[in-house]
All heavy atoms as an XYZ file, in Angstrom:
953
protein
N      10.736      3.384      2.873
C       9.502      2.873      3.424
C       8.485      2.754      2.298
O       8.345      3.658      1.473
C       8.974      3.824      4.513
C       7.607      3.485      5.103
C       7.665      2.201      5.914
C       7.125      4.633      5.960
N       7.774      1.646      2.276
C       6.693      1.407      1.328
C       5.492      0.912      2.133
O       5.650      0.073      3.024
C       7.068      0.336      0.301
C       8.315      0.650     -0.470
C       9.568      0.275      0.021
C       8.247      1.321     -1.683
C      10.724      0.579     -0.683
C       9.398      1.621     -2.389
C      10.634      1.244     -1.881
O      11.781      1.546     -2.568
N       4.301      1.430      1.819
C       3.083      0.989      2.488
C       2.069      0.628      1.402
O       1.740      1.467      0.556
C       2.509      2.082      3.419
C       1.242      1.581      4.095
C       3.548      2.510      4.459
N       1.617     -0.605      1.439
C       0.653     -1.109      0.463
C      -0.645     -1.482      1.174
O      -0.621     -1.970      2.306
C       1.177     -2.374     -0.227
C       2.401     -2.171     -1.056
C       3.664     -2.298     -0.494
C       2.301     -1.856     -2.404
C       4.807     -2.122     -1.263
C       3.438     -1.682     -3.179
C       4.696     -1.815     -2.607
N      -1.762     -1.272      0.497
C      -3.033     -1.825      0.950
C      -3.282     -3.068      0.101
O      -3.352     -2.976     -1.128
C      -4.174     -0.823      0.787
C      -5.473     -1.329      1.368
O      -5.488     -2.195      2.231
N      -6.569     -0.795      0.893
N      -3.378     -4.207      0.747
C      -3.654     -5.466      0.058
C      -5.127     -5.764      0.265
O      -5.556     -6.079      1.368
C      -2.747     -6.557      0.603
C      -1.273     -6.218      0.371
S      -0.106     -7.218      1.306
C      -0.476     -8.842      0.728
N      -5.895     -5.612     -0.805
C      -7.346     -5.669     -0.712
C      -7.888     -7.084     -0.848
O      -7.199     -7.983     -1.330
C      -7.947     -4.740     -1.766
C      -7.582     -3.286     -1.477
S      -8.101     -2.146     -2.747
C      -6.762     -2.305     -3.901
N      -9.127     -7.254     -0.426
C      -9.757     -8.578     -0.401
C      -9.907     -9.186     -1.790
O      -9.978    -10.401     -1.935
C     -11.115     -8.489      0.292
N      -9.944     -8.352     -2.834
C     -10.109     -8.876     -4.197
C      -8.772     -9.158     -4.873
O      -8.687     -9.303     -6.081
C     -10.944     -7.923     -5.044
C     -10.278     -6.571     -5.243
O      -9.186     -6.333     -4.676
O     -10.845     -5.740     -5.964
N      -7.695     -9.228     -4.082
C      -6.334     -9.518     -4.545
C      -5.716     -8.385     -5.345
O      -4.736     -8.589     -6.055
C      -6.263    -10.833     -5.323
C      -6.493    -12.027     -4.429
O      -6.123    -12.007     -3.254
N      -7.112    -13.052     -4.947
N      -6.281     -7.194     -5.250
C      -5.637     -6.015     -5.797
C      -4.751     -5.410     -4.719
O      -4.919     -5.685     -3.530
C      -6.677     -4.979     -6.248
C      -7.210     -5.265     -7.631
O      -6.454     -5.325     -8.588
N      -8.519     -5.448     -7.733
N      -3.818     -4.587     -5.143
C      -2.940     -3.878     -4.213
C      -2.851     -2.430     -4.665
O      -2.952     -2.137     -5.862
C      -1.554     -4.517     -4.195
N      -2.687     -1.531     -3.713
C      -2.472     -0.127     -4.029
C      -1.314      0.364     -3.168
O      -1.186     -0.013     -2.006
C      -3.755      0.720     -3.815
C      -4.155      0.761     -2.359
C      -3.590      2.110     -4.361
N      -0.452      1.167     -3.779
C       0.687      1.741     -3.070
C       0.214      3.010     -2.372
O      -0.129      3.997     -3.012
C       1.817      2.048     -4.056
C       3.098      2.631     -3.469
C       3.715      1.698     -2.433
C       4.098      2.897     -4.598
N       0.156      2.949     -1.051
C      -0.304      4.090     -0.263
C       0.827      5.088     -0.011
O       0.592      6.282      0.126
C      -0.872      3.609      1.068
C      -2.076      2.699      0.910
S      -2.619      1.949      2.453
C      -3.242      3.365      3.325
N       2.054      4.583      0.072
C       3.230      5.418      0.323
C       4.449      4.713     -0.230
O       4.616      3.535      0.040
C       3.386      5.657      1.831
C       4.541      6.547      2.171
C       4.424      7.921      2.067
C       5.746      6.015      2.577
C       5.495      8.748      2.372
C       6.817      6.828      2.882
C       6.691      8.200      2.783
N       5.287      5.398     -1.032
C       5.189      6.782     -1.480
C       4.036      6.951     -2.473
O       3.545      5.975     -3.034
C       6.537      7.044     -2.142
C       6.996      5.700     -2.620
C       6.443      4.718     -1.606
N       3.653      8.205     -2.685
C       2.559      8.494     -3.605
C       2.761      9.875     -4.220
O       3.796     10.498     -4.004
C       1.214      8.376     -2.876
C       1.123      9.308     -1.699
O       1.343     10.513     -1.808
N       0.797      8.760     -0.536
N       1.786     10.338     -4.988
C       1.925     11.642     -5.664
C       2.086     12.788     -4.679
O       2.744     13.773     -4.969
C       0.715     11.914     -6.558
C       0.769     11.209     -7.881
C      -0.356     11.652     -8.798
O      -0.745     12.841     -8.775
O      -0.845     10.794     -9.540
N       1.449     12.690     -3.524
C       1.501     13.756     -2.533
C       2.742     13.681     -1.654
O       3.205     14.689     -1.145
C       0.255     13.719     -1.648
C      -1.023     13.890     -2.424
C      -1.807     12.798     -2.756
C      -1.438     15.147     -2.838
C      -2.986     12.955     -3.470
C      -2.614     15.318     -3.559
C      -3.375     14.215     -3.869
O      -4.531     14.378     -4.579
N       3.230     12.478     -1.434
C       4.401     12.228     -0.585
C       5.365     11.328     -1.362
O       5.439     10.129     -1.126
C       3.964     11.556      0.709
C       2.963     12.354      1.513
S       2.272     11.413      2.916
C       1.257     10.207      2.059
N       6.108     11.893     -2.314
C       6.937     11.055     -3.182
C       8.229     10.559     -2.537
O       8.796      9.564     -2.991
C       7.248     11.971     -4.368
C       7.135     13.354     -3.809
C       6.098     13.287     -2.732
N       8.710     11.222     -1.500
C       9.985     10.855     -0.884
C       9.751      9.817      0.204
O       9.155     10.114      1.234
C      10.669     12.090     -0.301
C      12.057     11.789      0.244
O      12.558     10.658      0.043
O      12.645     12.690      0.872
N      10.195      8.600     -0.024
C       9.972      7.538      0.955
C      11.194      7.249      1.822
O      11.227      6.256      2.527
C       9.472      6.261      0.275
C      10.483      5.658     -0.665
O      11.355      6.338     -1.183
N      10.355      4.374     -0.908
N      12.182      8.140      1.797
C      13.321      8.012      2.699
C      12.874      8.479      4.076
O      12.357      9.587      4.230
C      14.496      8.860      2.214
C      15.737      8.830      3.105
C      16.324      7.427      3.151
C      16.769      9.823      2.602
N      13.051      7.645      5.077
C      12.647      8.009      6.427
C      13.868      8.093      7.329
O      14.892      7.478      7.065
C      11.607      7.026      7.005
C      12.177      5.611      7.075
C      10.330      7.048      6.189
C      11.309      4.637      7.836
N      13.719      8.865      8.374
C      14.803      9.064      9.335
C      14.538      8.162     10.537
O      13.411      8.077     11.029
C      14.861     10.544      9.766
C      15.956     10.760     10.797
C      15.075     11.437      8.556
N      15.563      7.534     11.003
C      15.466      6.637     12.149
C      14.861      7.351     13.354
O      15.110      8.527     13.598
C      16.870      6.121     12.440
O      17.070      5.798     13.749
N      14.049      6.614     14.097
C      13.410      7.084     15.332
C      12.508      8.295     15.118
O      12.347      9.127     16.002
C      14.464      7.362     16.408
C      15.249      6.123     16.773
C      16.254      6.380     17.862
C      17.020      5.080     18.099
N      18.059      5.195     19.052
N      11.920      8.412     13.929
C      10.987      9.485     13.620
C       9.578      8.906     13.522
O       9.403      7.723     13.276
C      11.349     10.147     12.285
O      12.606     10.769     12.376
N       8.587      9.767     13.697
C       7.192      9.363     13.566
C       6.637      9.948     12.280
O       6.849     11.131     11.998
C       6.370      9.881     14.767
O       6.915      9.322     15.963
C       4.913      9.489     14.628
N       5.947      9.120     11.508
C       5.337      9.550     10.254
C       3.849      9.263     10.309
O       3.433      8.212     10.798
C       5.965      8.822      9.063
C       7.386      9.241      8.816
C       8.433      8.664      9.506
C       7.685     10.247      7.907
C       9.743      9.067      9.306
C       8.985     10.659      7.699
C      10.007     10.069      8.412
O      11.290     10.483      8.204
N       3.053     10.191      9.807
C       1.611     10.010      9.708
C       1.264      9.988      8.228
O       1.667     10.880      7.480
C       0.856     11.164     10.416
C      -0.645     11.012     10.226
C       1.219     11.211     11.894
N       0.543      8.945      7.820
C       0.166      8.803      6.414
C      -1.347      8.720      6.338
O      -1.918      7.800      6.906
C       0.800      7.536      5.794
C       2.312      7.607      5.907
C       0.371      7.354      4.361
C       3.023      6.329      5.516
N      -2.016      9.643      5.671
C      -1.468     10.850      5.059
C      -1.201     11.913      6.125
O      -1.854     11.923      7.169
C      -2.587     11.315      4.110
C      -3.842     10.801      4.716
C      -3.462      9.526      5.418
N      -0.226     12.799      5.862
C       0.066     13.850      6.837
C      -1.103     14.829      6.956
O      -1.890     14.994      6.026
C       1.312     14.531      6.276
C       1.327     14.199      4.838
C       0.627     12.891      4.689
N      -1.211     15.480      8.097
C      -2.339     16.377      8.384
C      -2.504     17.465      7.325
O      -3.616     17.841      6.990
C      -2.167     17.010      9.762
C      -2.315     16.016     10.879
C      -2.056     16.650     12.231
C      -2.076     15.574     13.298
N      -1.687     16.073     14.596
N      -1.410     17.959      6.766
C      -1.510     19.073      5.808
C      -2.172     18.690      4.485
O      -2.557     19.563      3.716
C      -0.149     19.729      5.550
C       0.930     18.804      5.060
C       1.760     18.189      6.171
O       1.377     18.275      7.351
O       2.793     17.590      5.848
N      -2.345     17.406      4.216
C      -3.043     17.026      2.978
C      -4.338     16.263      3.259
O      -4.914     15.675      2.355
C      -2.136     16.237      2.012
C      -1.754     14.875      2.581
C      -0.921     17.049      1.606
C      -1.100     13.967      1.571
N      -4.807     16.282      4.488
C      -6.058     15.588      4.824
C      -7.243     16.072      4.010
O      -8.206     15.342      3.821
C      -6.366     15.700      6.315
C      -5.644     14.635      7.121
O      -5.082     13.701      6.585
N      -5.653     14.806      8.422
N      -7.195     17.310      3.514
C      -8.292     17.809      2.678
C      -8.260     17.211      1.277
O      -9.222     17.331      0.536
C      -8.238     19.330      2.574
C      -8.561     20.002      3.883
O      -9.248     19.444      4.724
N      -8.062     21.210      4.068
N      -7.149     16.591      0.897
C      -6.980     16.065     -0.455
C      -6.985     14.540     -0.500
O      -7.345     13.965     -1.512
C      -5.670     16.564     -1.061
C      -5.521     18.053     -0.979
C      -4.675     18.637     -0.054
C      -6.242     18.896     -1.822
C      -4.545     20.017      0.029
C      -6.119     20.265     -1.743
C      -5.266     20.822     -0.822
O      -5.160     22.174     -0.738
N      -6.541     13.912      0.567
C      -6.386     12.461      0.565
C      -7.098     11.873      1.769
O      -6.939     12.340      2.890
C      -4.889     12.064      0.625
C      -4.727     10.558      0.742
C      -4.144     12.567     -0.588
N      -7.901     10.862      1.522
C      -8.482     10.077      2.604
C      -8.555      8.633      2.121
O      -8.590      8.372      0.921
C      -9.857     10.601      3.000
O     -10.743     10.509      1.911
N      -8.544      7.729      3.030
C      -8.587      6.319      2.688
C      -9.947      5.769      3.106
O     -10.304      5.791      4.275
C      -7.455      5.555      3.383
C      -6.087      6.077      3.037
C      -5.238      6.532      4.022
C      -5.656      6.119      1.725
C      -3.972      7.008      3.710
C      -4.397      6.599      1.401
C      -3.556      7.047      2.395
N     -10.706      5.308      2.146
C     -12.014      4.734      2.399
C     -11.954      3.228      2.177
O     -11.287      2.762      1.256
C     -13.053      5.341      1.456
C     -13.217      6.860      1.518
C     -14.185      7.331      0.438
C     -13.704      7.289      2.889
N     -12.646      2.494      3.009
C     -12.697      1.038      2.860
C     -14.156      0.605      2.763
O     -15.055      1.322      3.186
C     -11.996      0.318      4.040
C     -10.522      0.657      4.089
C     -12.662      0.658      5.360
N     -14.362     -0.549      2.205
C     -15.704     -1.091      2.084
C     -15.651     -2.598      1.995
O     -14.606     -3.189      1.748
N     -16.795     -3.204      2.212
C     -16.880     -4.659      2.140
C     -16.955     -5.109      0.691
O     -17.383     -4.370     -0.186
C     -18.120     -5.151      2.875
C     -18.168     -4.813      4.337
C     -19.433     -5.359      4.971
C     -20.624     -4.810      4.231
N     -21.904     -5.239      4.727
N     -16.559     -6.335      0.467
C     -16.747     -6.952     -0.838
C     -18.244     -7.154     -1.046
O     -18.972     -7.452     -0.090
C     -16.025     -8.300     -0.912
C     -14.513     -8.211     -0.888
S     -13.829     -7.510     -2.401
C     -14.197     -8.800     -3.570
N     -18.737     -7.001     -2.274
C     -20.173     -7.180     -2.538
C     -20.662     -8.544     -2.047
O     -20.041     -9.576     -2.310
C     -20.267     -7.085     -4.068
C     -19.058     -6.312     -4.477
C     -17.985     -6.663     -3.480
N     -21.761     -8.526     -1.301
C     -22.357     -9.759     -0.808
C     -21.750    -10.309      0.469
O     -22.257    -11.282      1.023
N     -20.652     -9.705      0.952
C     -20.004    -10.194      2.175
C     -20.486     -9.417      3.397
O     -20.765     -8.220      3.314
C     -18.484    -10.055      2.079
C     -17.845    -11.049      1.126
O     -18.555    -11.944      0.639
O     -16.633    -10.922      0.879
N     -20.578    -10.100      4.528
C     -20.902     -9.443      5.791
C     -19.674     -8.793      6.407
O     -19.776     -7.848      7.175
C     -21.489    -10.437      6.794
C     -22.842    -10.939      6.348
O     -23.607    -10.205      5.732
N     -23.139    -12.192      6.652
N     -18.504     -9.359      6.080
C     -17.246     -8.853      6.613
C     -16.154     -9.066      5.569
O     -16.142    -10.086      4.882
C     -16.873     -9.589      7.908
C     -15.556     -9.135      8.490
S     -15.176     -9.871     10.103
C     -15.290    -11.610      9.786
N     -15.275     -8.085      5.464
C     -14.152     -8.180      4.538
C     -12.865     -7.989      5.318
O     -12.780     -7.126      6.182
C     -14.265     -7.105      3.433
O     -15.437     -7.373      2.650
C     -13.060     -7.096      2.524
N     -11.859     -8.806      5.007
C     -10.560     -8.698      5.651
C      -9.560     -8.162      4.627
O      -9.483     -8.664      3.499
C     -10.098    -10.073      6.145
C      -8.725    -10.058      6.784
S      -8.220    -11.674      7.457
C      -8.068    -12.653      5.964
N      -8.816     -7.139      5.021
C      -7.757     -6.581      4.180
C      -6.508     -6.393      5.030
O      -6.543     -6.562      6.253
C      -8.207     -5.264      3.553
C      -9.370     -5.445      2.589
C      -9.692     -4.204      1.791
O      -9.153     -3.114      2.089
O     -10.501     -4.319      0.851
N      -5.409     -6.025      4.364
C      -4.131     -5.917      5.060
C      -3.396     -4.647      4.632
O      -3.472     -4.242      3.467
C      -3.236     -7.109      4.739
C      -3.915     -8.432      4.900
N      -4.102     -9.033      6.116
C      -4.479     -9.252      3.989
C      -4.736    -10.173      5.951
N      -4.978    -10.330      4.668
N      -2.689     -4.071      5.569
C      -1.717     -3.020      5.282
C      -0.356     -3.698      5.379
O      -0.022     -4.297      6.411
C      -1.807     -1.856      6.293
C      -3.194     -1.234      6.297
C      -0.718     -0.824      6.003
C      -3.590     -0.567      4.999
N       0.389     -3.648      4.310
C       1.713     -4.272      4.256
C       2.756     -3.163      4.308
O       2.759     -2.266      3.460
C       1.852     -5.099      2.972
C       3.214     -5.705      2.797
C       3.643     -6.733      3.625
C       4.079     -5.234      1.824
C       4.904     -7.288      3.473
C       5.336     -5.779      1.667
C       5.744     -6.803      2.497
O       6.996     -7.341      2.355
N       3.604     -3.198      5.307
C       4.631     -2.175      5.518
C       5.992     -2.808      5.262
O       6.320     -3.853      5.827
C       4.560     -1.629      6.955
C       3.159     -1.076      7.230
C       5.638     -0.569      7.189
C       2.852     -0.884      8.685
N       6.762     -2.152      4.430
C       8.075     -2.671      4.040
C       9.122     -1.577      4.205
O       8.974     -0.476      3.676
C       8.041     -3.120      2.573
C       9.362     -3.582      1.965
C       9.790     -4.907      2.575
C       9.231     -3.697      0.461
N      10.154     -1.869      4.966
C      11.304     -0.968      5.091
C      12.497     -1.647      4.436
O      12.766     -2.822      4.696
C      11.631     -0.694      6.549
S      10.376      0.236      7.413
N      13.185     -0.912      3.583
C      14.356     -1.455      2.900
C      15.566     -0.582      3.204
O      15.432      0.601      3.518
C      14.133     -1.519      1.379
O      13.862     -0.205      0.899
C      12.992     -2.459      1.029
N      16.733     -1.178      3.080
C      17.970     -0.444      3.342
C      18.308      0.521      2.219
O      19.015      1.497      2.432
C      19.122     -1.424      3.557
C      18.984     -2.232      4.826
C      20.180     -3.145      5.012
C      20.055     -3.928      6.305
N      21.198     -4.811      6.527
N      17.818      0.231      1.009
C      18.041      1.129     -0.119
C      16.748      1.223     -0.913
O      15.817      0.450     -0.705
C      19.206      0.674     -0.986
C      19.044     -0.694     -1.600
C      20.281     -1.101     -2.371
C      20.104     -2.501     -2.924
N      21.272     -2.952     -3.639
N      16.691      2.171     -1.806
C      15.475      2.403     -2.576
C      15.316      1.356     -3.684
O      16.266      1.048     -4.392
C      15.505      3.804     -3.179
C      14.150      4.252     -3.660
O      13.131      3.775     -3.182
N      14.137      5.155     -4.601
N      14.125      0.813     -3.795
C      13.765     -0.105     -4.865
C      12.547      0.485     -5.558
O      11.592      0.868     -4.883
C      13.421     -1.495     -4.319
C      14.582     -2.239     -3.742
C      14.930     -2.093     -2.406
C      15.328     -3.090     -4.530
C      15.998     -2.788     -1.860
C      16.405     -3.789     -4.014
C      16.745     -3.629     -2.667
N      12.555      0.572     -6.864
C      11.424      1.110     -7.605
C      10.253      0.146     -7.495
O      10.339     -1.002     -7.912
C      11.803      1.335     -9.071
C      10.715      1.919     -9.959
C      10.305      3.309     -9.466
C      11.187      1.996    -11.394
N       9.156      0.616     -6.905
C       7.960     -0.224     -6.751
C       7.379     -0.536     -8.127
O       7.532      0.254     -9.073
C       6.932      0.491     -5.881
N       6.715     -1.659     -8.269
C       6.142     -2.032     -9.576
C       5.192     -0.959    -10.099
O       4.304     -0.501     -9.383
C       5.378     -3.322     -9.284
C       5.938     -3.844     -8.006
C       6.422     -2.651     -7.240
N       5.386     -0.561    -11.336
C       4.540      0.456    -11.945
C       3.122     -0.043    -12.181
O       2.193      0.751    -12.333
C       5.160      0.935    -13.256
C       6.535      1.607    -13.125
C       7.098      1.936    -14.501
C       6.455      2.852    -12.260
N       2.941     -1.355    -12.189
C       1.619     -1.929    -12.422
C       0.707     -1.792    -11.200
O      -0.500     -1.975    -11.310
C       1.745     -3.406    -12.788
O       2.365     -4.118    -11.726
N       1.277     -1.459    -10.050
C       0.475     -1.284     -8.842
C       0.117      0.194     -8.732
O       0.997      1.044     -8.641
C       1.242     -1.757     -7.593
C       1.529     -3.254     -7.705
C       0.453     -1.434     -6.326
C       2.330     -3.819     -6.568
N      -1.173      0.514     -8.772
C      -1.555      1.930     -8.702
C      -1.163      2.536     -7.368
O      -1.106      1.844     -6.346
C      -3.077      1.906     -8.878
C      -3.496      0.519     -8.593
C      -2.327     -0.366     -8.835
N      -0.858      3.847     -7.400
C      -0.528      4.518     -6.156
C      -1.495      5.664     -5.915
O      -2.124      6.171     -6.845
C       0.919      5.000     -6.146
C       1.268      6.058     -7.156
C       2.716      6.476     -6.946
C       3.340      6.991     -8.213
N       4.709      7.373     -8.010
N      -1.606      6.048     -4.666
C      -2.487      7.140     -4.276
C      -2.037      8.398     -4.997
O      -0.854      8.726     -5.032
C      -2.435      7.361     -2.752
C      -2.891      6.111     -2.007
C      -3.241      8.586     -2.344
C      -4.315      5.712     -2.232
N      -3.000      9.092     -5.597
C      -2.677     10.322     -6.305
C      -3.932     11.042     -6.740
O      -5.041     10.718     -6.304
N      -3.755     12.007     -7.619
C      -4.901     12.784     -8.092
C      -5.825     11.936     -8.942
O      -7.011     12.190     -9.011
C      -4.437     14.013     -8.886
O      -3.578     13.582     -9.943
C      -3.690     14.982     -7.995
N      -5.276     10.939     -9.595
C      -6.091     10.017    -10.388
C      -5.656      8.602    -10.060
O      -4.472      8.307    -10.021
C      -5.902     10.274    -11.884
C      -6.415     11.618    -12.336
C      -6.273     11.809    -13.833
O      -6.170     10.813    -14.571
O      -6.258     12.968    -14.258
N      -6.608      7.771     -9.797
C      -6.291      6.364     -9.556
C      -7.204      5.542    -10.455
O      -8.403      5.791    -10.531
C      -6.437      5.985     -8.070
C      -5.875      4.593     -7.818
C      -7.846      6.109     -7.590
C      -5.654      4.286     -6.362
N      -6.591      4.625    -11.162
C      -7.359      3.799    -12.083
C      -8.270      2.870    -11.293
O      -7.940      2.448    -10.190
C      -6.405      2.977    -12.952
C      -5.557      3.829    -13.868
C      -4.622      3.000    -14.724
O      -4.908      1.805    -14.941
O      -3.615      3.553    -15.168
N      -9.416      2.562    -11.876
C     -10.299      1.600    -11.225
C      -9.620      0.240    -11.217
O      -8.796     -0.067    -12.074
C     -11.646      1.538    -11.934
O     -11.465      1.141    -13.271
N      -9.994     -0.561    -10.255
C      -9.360     -1.861    -10.105
C     -10.059     -2.888    -10.965
O     -11.271     -2.916    -11.072
C      -9.371     -2.282     -8.635
C      -8.581     -1.353     -7.776
C      -9.208     -0.432     -6.974
C      -7.202     -1.369     -7.809
C      -8.487      0.444     -6.177
C      -6.459     -0.498     -7.028
C      -7.102      0.410     -6.216
N      -9.258     -3.732    -11.564
C      -9.743     -4.773    -12.448
C      -9.729     -6.091    -11.688
O      -8.733     -6.432    -11.051
C      -8.820     -4.833    -13.668
C      -9.206     -5.884    -14.678
O     -10.134     -6.669    -14.424
O      -8.568     -5.910    -15.752
N     -10.821     -6.837    -11.755
C     -10.861     -8.122    -11.049
C      -9.814     -9.097    -11.563
O      -9.468    -10.053    -10.894
C     -12.259     -8.734    -11.124
C     -12.667     -9.163    -12.511
C     -14.034     -9.799    -12.491
C     -14.406    -10.247    -13.898
N     -15.673    -10.937    -13.921
N      -9.281     -8.847    -12.766
C      -8.239     -9.703    -13.328
C      -6.846     -9.106    -13.168
O      -5.908     -9.540    -13.810
C      -8.522     -9.966    -14.810
C      -9.826    -10.700    -14.999
O     -10.123    -11.656    -14.299
N     -10.634    -10.233    -15.939
N      -6.726     -8.110    -12.296
C      -5.450     -7.439    -12.080
C      -4.407     -8.412    -11.530
O      -4.728     -9.339    -10.788
C      -5.643     -6.289    -11.089
O      -4.400     -5.800    -10.670
N      -3.171     -8.164    -11.894
C      -2.058     -8.959    -11.382
C      -1.259     -8.199    -10.334
O      -0.131     -8.551    -10.040
C      -1.131     -9.376    -12.532
C      -1.756    -10.421    -13.417
O      -2.491    -11.284    -12.953
N      -1.487    -10.341    -14.705
N      -1.844     -7.138     -9.764
C      -1.122     -6.300     -8.805
C      -0.561     -7.076     -7.631
O       0.577     -6.874     -7.223
N      -1.342     -7.999     -7.094
C      -0.887     -8.787     -5.959
C       0.290     -9.680     -6.356
O       1.290     -9.771     -5.639
C      -2.041     -9.610     -5.401
C      -1.717    -10.324     -4.136
C      -1.593     -9.630     -2.944
C      -1.533    -11.691     -4.125
C      -1.291    -10.293     -1.762
C      -1.226    -12.362     -2.954
C      -1.107    -11.669     -1.767
N       0.192    -10.310     -7.527
C       1.290    -11.158     -8.013
C       2.514    -10.322     -8.355
O       3.649    -10.732     -8.101
C       0.845    -11.971     -9.220
C      -0.227    -13.029     -8.953
C      -0.668    -13.675    -10.250
C       0.271    -14.060     -7.968
N       2.287     -9.127     -8.927
C       3.407     -8.228     -9.230
C       4.123     -7.814     -7.949
O       5.348     -7.719     -7.918
C       2.919     -6.990     -9.983
C       2.421     -7.319    -11.380
O       2.727     -8.419    -11.886
O       1.716     -6.472    -11.960
N       3.366     -7.590     -6.887
C       3.959     -7.245     -5.595
C       4.808     -8.404     -5.081
O       5.950     -8.200     -4.649
C       2.864     -6.886     -4.587
C       3.315     -6.599     -3.163
C       4.288     -5.424     -3.119
C       2.119     -6.341     -2.266
N       4.286     -9.604     -5.155
C       5.045    -10.775     -4.702
C       6.323    -10.968     -5.515
O       7.385    -11.281     -4.961
C       4.182    -12.030     -4.768
C       3.088    -12.053     -3.734
C       2.239    -13.302     -3.832
O       1.996    -13.835     -4.909
N       1.783    -13.783     -2.691
N       6.229    -10.785     -6.823
C       7.403    -10.927     -7.685
C       8.455     -9.877     -7.329
O       9.642    -10.177     -7.238
C       6.994    -10.803     -9.142
C       8.129    -11.045    -10.121
C       7.652    -10.981    -11.555
O       6.730    -11.740    -11.903
O       8.208    -10.158    -12.308
N       8.009     -8.638     -7.123
C       8.916     -7.553     -6.750
C       9.602     -7.857     -5.421
O      10.807     -7.686     -5.278
C       8.126     -6.252     -6.684
C       8.882     -5.050     -6.239
C       9.881     -4.407     -6.916
C       8.694     -4.312     -5.031
N      10.323     -3.309     -6.206
C       9.595     -3.241     -5.041
C       7.837     -4.457     -3.947
C       9.680     -2.317     -4.000
C       7.918     -3.540     -2.921
C       8.835     -2.494     -2.951
N       8.825     -8.347     -4.449
C       9.403     -8.669     -3.141
C      10.457     -9.766     -3.231
O      11.446     -9.737     -2.510
C       8.305     -9.103     -2.175
C       7.386     -8.003     -1.686
C       6.226     -8.593     -0.894
C       8.151     -6.990     -0.854
N      10.244    -10.710     -4.139
C      11.212    -11.810     -4.272
C      12.565    -11.318     -4.780
O      13.571    -12.006     -4.623
C      10.656    -12.900     -5.194
O      10.647    -12.467     -6.544
N      12.591    -10.124     -5.363
C      13.847     -9.560     -5.866
C      14.594     -8.761     -4.802
O      15.738     -8.362     -5.025
C      13.554     -8.669     -7.073
C      12.971     -9.436     -8.250
C      12.494     -8.532     -9.362
O      12.671     -7.304     -9.265
O      11.931     -9.067    -10.335
N      13.963     -8.527     -3.662
C      14.613     -7.784     -2.574
C      15.135     -8.797     -1.568
O      14.352     -9.522     -0.945
C      13.619     -6.809     -1.901
C      13.048     -5.844     -2.923
C      14.319     -6.055     -0.764
C      11.941     -4.953     -2.395
N      16.456     -8.865     -1.384
C      17.012     -9.861     -0.459
C      16.437     -9.711      0.954
O      16.158     -8.596      1.413
C      18.511     -9.545     -0.469
C      18.741     -8.799     -1.744
C      17.488     -8.041     -2.010
N      16.257    -10.831      1.629
C      15.686    -10.815      2.969
C      16.507     -9.982      3.945
O      15.949     -9.357      4.845
C      15.536    -12.247      3.496
C      14.496    -13.108      2.789
C      14.543    -14.544      3.313
C      13.108    -12.522      2.962
N      17.832     -9.959      3.764
C      18.663     -9.176      4.678
C      18.671     -7.681      4.328
O      19.334     -6.887      4.976
C      20.089     -9.722      4.735
C      20.823     -9.641      3.403
O      20.188     -9.371      2.358
O      22.045     -9.852      3.411
N      17.902     -7.295      3.309
C      17.785     -5.892      2.899
C      16.425     -5.297      3.275
O      16.126     -4.175      2.904
C      17.971     -5.764      1.381
C      19.362     -6.052      0.893
C      20.305     -4.891      1.148
O      19.891     -3.735      1.015
O      21.468     -5.166      1.501
N      15.595     -6.059      3.997
C      14.243     -5.576      4.259
C      13.721     -6.040      5.619
O      14.150     -7.047      6.161
C      13.275     -6.021      3.169
C      13.037     -7.513      3.155
C      12.177     -7.925      1.991
N      11.677     -9.268      2.159
C      11.323    -10.049      1.191
N      11.393     -9.620     -0.058
N      10.864    -11.246      1.408
N      12.785     -5.262      6.132
C      12.011     -5.602      7.326
C      10.570     -5.336      6.950
O      10.263     -4.322      6.315
C      12.417     -4.730      8.535
C      11.524     -5.007      9.732
C      13.878     -4.934      8.889
N       9.670     -6.238      7.322
C       8.285     -6.094      6.891
C       7.322     -6.419      8.017
O       7.660     -7.137      8.954
C       8.020     -6.969      5.670
C       8.415     -8.415      5.861
C       8.644     -9.148      4.553
O       7.970     -8.848      3.557
O       9.485    -10.045      4.542
N       6.129     -5.851      7.894
C       5.085     -6.105      8.873
C       3.733     -6.022      8.163
O       3.584     -5.282      7.189
C       5.144     -5.072      9.996
O       4.182     -5.349     10.985
N       2.778     -6.783      8.661
C       1.429     -6.771      8.090
C       0.431     -6.462      9.204
O       0.487     -7.058     10.283
C       1.083     -8.119      7.423
C       1.981     -8.368      6.220
C      -0.390     -8.150      7.013
C       1.758     -9.689      5.528
N      -0.441     -5.518      8.922
C      -1.529     -5.181      9.838
C      -2.820     -5.606      9.154
O      -3.104     -5.188      8.036
C      -1.560     -3.673     10.125
C      -0.237     -3.229     10.758
C      -2.749     -3.310     11.004
C      -0.068     -1.741     10.812
N      -3.581     -6.449      9.816
C      -4.851     -6.926      9.262
C      -5.989     -6.114      9.877
O      -5.970     -5.804     11.064
C      -5.039     -8.419      9.605
O      -3.962     -9.146      9.015
C      -6.357     -8.949      9.063
N      -6.941     -5.756      9.026
C      -8.135     -5.071      9.529
C      -9.372     -5.680      8.883
O      -9.305     -6.285      7.817
C      -8.063     -3.549      9.303
C      -8.038     -3.110      7.866
C      -9.210     -2.809      7.182
C      -6.832     -2.979      7.181
C      -9.190     -2.400      5.866
C      -6.804     -2.567      5.862
C      -7.988     -2.267      5.204
O      -7.964     -1.860      3.910
N     -10.484     -5.505      9.558
C     -11.757     -6.064      9.111
C     -12.752     -4.934      8.881
O     -12.803     -3.977      9.646
C     -12.315     -7.034     10.147
C     -11.403     -8.205     10.403
C     -10.416     -8.141     11.370
C     -11.525     -9.369      9.649
C      -9.559     -9.218     11.604
C     -10.677    -10.446      9.871
C      -9.691    -10.364     10.858
O      -8.854    -11.414     11.059
N     -13.548     -5.063      7.832
C     -14.578     -4.082      7.512
C     -15.929     -4.784      7.658
O     -16.159     -5.817      7.053
C     -14.421     -3.549      6.058
C     -15.469     -2.495      5.774
C     -13.011     -3.013      5.826
N     -16.786     -4.219      8.504
C     -18.124     -4.760      8.730
C     -19.139     -3.620      8.722
O     -18.762     -2.451      8.655
C     -18.232     -5.509     10.071
O     -17.979     -4.580     11.129
C     -17.253     -6.657     10.160
N     -20.403     -3.970      8.828
C     -21.453     -2.947      8.926
C     -21.356     -2.221     10.243
O     -21.011     -2.707     11.226
C     -22.843     -3.562      8.785
C     -23.088     -4.030      7.349
O     -22.521     -3.452      6.425
O     -23.848     -5.003      7.194
């Protein structure tokens, strides 16, 4: 299982797996909470609008694969230190390139869209 936040500025961050939850092997018919309750004091996900916008749209991209694929190292992941995002980042393109290497019959994917407003 891989969970990415696809941000309005075309950056991406790997939400799962991450430094706190490195094992992304999931068991069928199980429920997972990200982040799990036991690390809520250490990890939280904050969202905000793009500067000057009244509303920002972002996406959570969920990918399940039949086998493990190493996620692109260029996409930052949730951890004790996360690099600031660069407006010229290629994280979104790196994600697309990585996905093109995973055969369609080896993956199931879903996108959840959310909006951030005042």
